[in-house]
Legacy VTK file of the C-alpha trace (Angstrom):
# vtk DataFile Version 3.0
C-alpha trace
ASCII
DATASET POLYDATA
POINTS 122 float
23.486 15.537 -16.095
26.767 16.688 -17.541
27.053 20.067 -15.839
25.744 22.072 -12.958
22.372 23.624 -13.899
23.472 27.074 -12.781
26.597 26.734 -14.906
24.525 25.601 -17.895
22.487 28.799 -17.709
25.477 30.965 -16.828
23.881 32.370 -13.668
24.912 32.461 -10.024
23.260 30.334 -7.364
21.690 33.482 -5.960
20.020 34.395 -9.286
16.334 35.264 -9.085
13.640 33.923 -11.414
13.895 36.836 -13.847
17.674 36.372 -14.235
17.181 32.655 -14.857
14.504 33.339 -17.453
16.599 36.001 -19.246
19.616 33.686 -19.365
17.504 30.816 -20.696
15.897 32.907 -23.420
19.224 34.382 -24.520
20.906 30.968 -24.747
17.845 29.256 -26.261
17.880 31.740 -29.162
21.544 30.877 -29.791
21.324 27.118 -29.363
17.895 26.193 -30.752
18.323 23.469 -33.412
16.298 25.501 -35.963
18.817 28.356 -35.676
22.122 26.674 -34.847
23.085 23.838 -37.189
26.085 22.750 -35.121
25.486 19.093 -34.091
26.549 19.788 -30.508
24.067 22.674 -30.213
21.089 20.313 -30.021
22.545 18.439 -27.040
23.499 21.706 -25.365
19.950 22.992 -25.970
18.515 19.895 -24.261
20.815 20.448 -21.260
19.786 24.097 -21.189
16.089 23.187 -21.265
16.499 20.692 -18.424
18.364 23.265 -16.353
15.642 25.846 -16.947
12.867 23.362 -16.133
14.446 22.635 -12.763
15.597 26.119 -11.791
12.386 27.862 -12.861
10.278 25.643 -10.574
10.744 26.848 -6.962
10.213 23.386 -5.417
12.543 21.587 -7.843
15.149 24.307 -7.433
14.995 23.946 -3.655
15.512 20.171 -3.970
18.334 20.643 -6.500
20.061 23.118 -4.195
19.702 20.722 -1.267
20.605 17.416 -2.931
22.560 18.315 -6.065
22.474 15.864 -8.939
20.687 13.284 -6.747
17.631 15.507 -6.273
15.374 13.236 -8.363
16.409 10.065 -6.505
15.933 11.390 -2.979
12.482 10.771 -1.441
10.514 13.963 -0.717
10.551 13.607 3.076
14.346 13.297 3.482
16.128 15.959 5.538
18.874 17.606 3.409
21.327 17.763 6.332
20.855 14.078 7.136
21.300 13.204 3.440
24.489 15.259 3.179
25.893 13.669 6.325
25.063 10.155 5.098
26.697 10.866 1.738
29.797 12.207 3.483
30.135 9.086 5.611
29.398 6.798 2.666
32.094 8.511 0.602
34.618 8.199 3.416
33.914 4.496 3.808
34.213 3.809 0.120
37.578 5.548 -0.077
39.187 3.589 2.729
40.809 0.247 2.147
38.750 -2.835 2.925
39.363 -4.252 6.360
38.800 -7.685 7.820
35.849 -6.281 9.776
34.084 -5.304 6.557
34.317 -8.770 5.029
31.855 -11.431 6.115
33.355 -14.226 8.178
33.905 -17.591 6.581
31.995 -20.579 7.945
34.804 -21.840 10.252
35.411 -18.305 11.615
31.716 -17.883 12.333
31.525 -21.171 14.267
34.736 -20.497 16.164
33.489 -17.122 17.291
30.141 -18.442 18.508
31.240 -21.677 20.148
33.571 -21.541 23.188
34.232 -25.294 22.925
35.576 -25.002 19.385
37.823 -22.057 20.225
39.458 -24.137 23.048
40.203 -27.019 20.670
41.806 -24.828 18.074
LINES 1 123
122 0 1 2 3 4 5 6 7 8 9 10 11 12 13 14 15 16 17 18 19 20 21 22 23 24 25 26 27 28 29 30 31 32 33 34 35 36 37 38 39 40 41 42 43 44 45 46 47 48 49 50 51 52 53 54 55 56 57 58 59 60 61 62 63 64 65 66 67 68 69 70 71 72 73 74 75 76 77 78 79 80 81 82 83 84 85 86 87 88 89 90 91 92 93 94 95 96 97 98 99 100 101 102 103 104 105 106 107 108 109 110 111 112 113 114 115 116 117 118 119 120 121
């Protein structure tokens, strides 16, 4: 998905079904490969059709609004707030620098940590 579906159709997120349909029909007439011979028009038409398919279906639109571009990968029973929170924490962890705690211990470190006798000898 190259762009936001609402942006592809040129409508606001609060657009109702009739606005979405009008925008799709207007743009489809301009970008349809039988009418517009520009090579990029065909790809834009495909993006437009995908956006309309999602936003014209109330259930898919609800999932798209909740999960964004990941809406097809998220299982149906996932809570949108929990998903958003998990993504936020995952993004924060990925941006930070790796720490010693995030790397698995080497074999000697693992044995030293679990054996009091070895830690006294060292």
